[in-house]
C-alpha positions as CSV (number, residue, x, y, z in Angstrom):
1,M,130.0,74.1,121.7
2,S,131.2,75.8,124.3
3,G,133.2,74.8,127.2
4,E,132.9,77.7,128.4
5,Y,129.3,78.2,129.7
6,Y,130.3,74.9,131.4
7,Q,132.3,75.9,133.1
8,L,131.4,79.1,134.4
9,L,128.3,76.8,135.8
10,W,130.5,74.8,137.7
11,R,133.0,77.7,139.1
12,R,129.0,79.2,139.9
13,A,127.6,75.9,142.1
14,L,131.2,75.4,144.0
15,R,131.0,79.5,144.9
16,F,127.7,78.4,146.7
17,M,128.7,75.4,148.0
18,V,131.5,77.7,150.0
19,R,128.9,79.7,150.4
20,A,126.3,77.2,152.3
21,E,129.4,75.7,154.6
22,R,130.0,79.7,155.7
23,D,126.9,80.9,156.7
24,Y,126.1,77.6,158.5
25,S,129.8,78.2,160.0
26,E,128.3,81.5,160.7
27,G,124.7,79.9,162.3
28,D,122.5,81.2,158.9
29,Y,121.1,77.7,158.6
30,D,118.4,79.2,155.5
31,G,121.0,80.5,154.2
32,A,122.9,77.3,154.2
33,C,120.1,75.2,152.8
34,F,118.8,77.8,149.8
35,N,123.2,77.8,149.1
36,A,123.3,75.1,149.5
37,E,119.9,73.7,146.9
38,E,121.4,76.9,144.3
39,A,125.1,75.1,144.1
40,L,123.1,71.9,143.5
41,Q,120.8,73.1,140.8
42,L,124.1,74.7,139.1
43,A,125.9,71.7,139.1
44,V,123.7,69.8,137.9
45,K,122.7,72.0,134.7
46,A,126.4,71.6,134.1
47,L,126.3,68.3,133.1
48,L,122.5,69.3,131.4
49,Y,124.3,71.4,128.7
50,R,127.4,70.1,128.0
51,Y,127.0,67.1,127.3
52,F,123.0,66.8,126.2
53,A,122.9,71.3,124.8
54,E,119.7,71.6,127.1
55,T,120.3,74.8,129.3
56,P,116.6,74.7,131.7
57,R,115.1,77.2,133.1
58,I,113.8,74.6,135.8
59,H,114.4,74.9,138.9
60,G,114.5,72.2,141.8
61,S,117.3,69.6,142.6
62,R,114.9,67.0,142.6
63,S,113.2,67.8,138.8
64,L,116.7,68.3,137.2
65,L,118.3,65.6,138.9
66,A,115.4,63.5,137.3
67,R,116.3,65.3,133.5
68,L,119.7,64.2,133.8
69,R,119.5,60.7,134.1
70,N,116.0,60.4,131.8
71,L,118.6,61.1,129.2
72,L,121.6,59.5,130.3
73,M,119.3,56.8,129.8
74,D,117.6,57.4,126.4
75,A,121.6,57.7,125.4
76,G,122.6,54.3,127.0
77,R,124.5,54.9,129.2
78,G,122.7,53.6,132.6
79,R,125.3,52.7,134.7
80,E,126.0,57.2,135.3
81,A,122.2,57.1,135.2
82,G,122.4,54.6,137.8
83,L,124.5,57.0,139.9
84,I,122.1,59.9,139.8
85,E,119.0,57.6,141.1
86,D,120.5,55.0,143.9
87,Y,121.7,59.4,145.2
88,A,118.3,60.4,144.9
89,S,116.3,57.9,145.9
90,R,118.9,57.1,149.1
91,R,118.5,61.3,150.0
92,R,114.6,61.9,149.1
93,G,114.0,63.6,151.8
94,D,117.0,65.4,152.5
95,L,116.7,66.3,148.7
96,V,112.5,67.3,149.9
97,L,114.1,69.0,152.2
98,L,116.5,71.6,149.7
99,E,113.9,72.3,147.6
100,E,111.8,73.2,150.0
101,S,114.6,76.1,151.8
102,Y,115.3,77.6,148.5
103,I,111.3,79.2,149.3
104,M,111.1,79.3,152.1
105,A,114.6,80.3,153.5
106,R,114.2,82.9,152.0
107,Y,109.5,83.9,152.2
108,G,108.5,81.5,154.3
109,S,107.6,82.0,158.0
110,V,110.0,78.7,158.5
111,A,113.1,79.3,160.1
112,Y,115.5,75.9,159.1
113,G,117.6,74.9,162.5
114,R,120.8,73.4,162.5
115,L,120.4,69.4,161.9
116,Q,118.2,70.8,158.8
117,A,121.6,72.7,157.7
118,E,123.7,69.9,158.2
119,R,121.1,67.7,156.2
120,C,121.1,69.9,153.3
121,L,124.7,70.6,152.9
122,S,125.5,66.5,153.3
123,A,122.9,66.2,150.8
124,A,124.7,68.5,148.5
125,R,128.3,67.9,148.6
126,E,127.2,64.1,148.3
127,G,125.3,65.0,144.8
128,L,128.3,67.4,143.8
129,E,130.7,63.7,144.2
130,V,127.4,61.3,142.2
131,L,127.8,64.4,139.7
132,R,131.2,63.8,139.7
133,R,131.6,60.8,139.4
134,V,128.7,60.6,136.5
135,E,130.8,62.6,134.5
136,E,134.1,61.0,135.0
137,G,131.9,58.1,133.7
138,L,130.7,59.8,130.6
139,G,134.5,61.4,130.0
140,E,134.2,63.1,126.7
141,V,130.9,61.7,125.4
142,R,128.1,63.7,124.3
143,G,124.9,62.3,123.8
């Protein structure tokens, strides 16, 4: 399995986080929320590909995180699954906001404000950090 696709997904995730931060600094809170959700989705997909050879076509950070958590549990990696479970549980409301913004920031009649964008960015930043810790725990182990 090529590590190139995994690296490509991580690079894209990081670029979307840069865009999210830039959008926030420019007052584009819709864009900040949208790009933060995209960053988190791509980061989870990178791990799903690297460790489980999955390329899910689903969207939504909560569904993707749940899939990764379940695969980790099935692979006997309870510690790493617990990191994801803890994050998803603590940040549930923020993850709902992230997912909602993925559609609403483009097509909806709702505009996001500074406080919502701060929540989105914070949740995505923490999510990327949790995924890095999961990777550290997994090393080169594949399911």
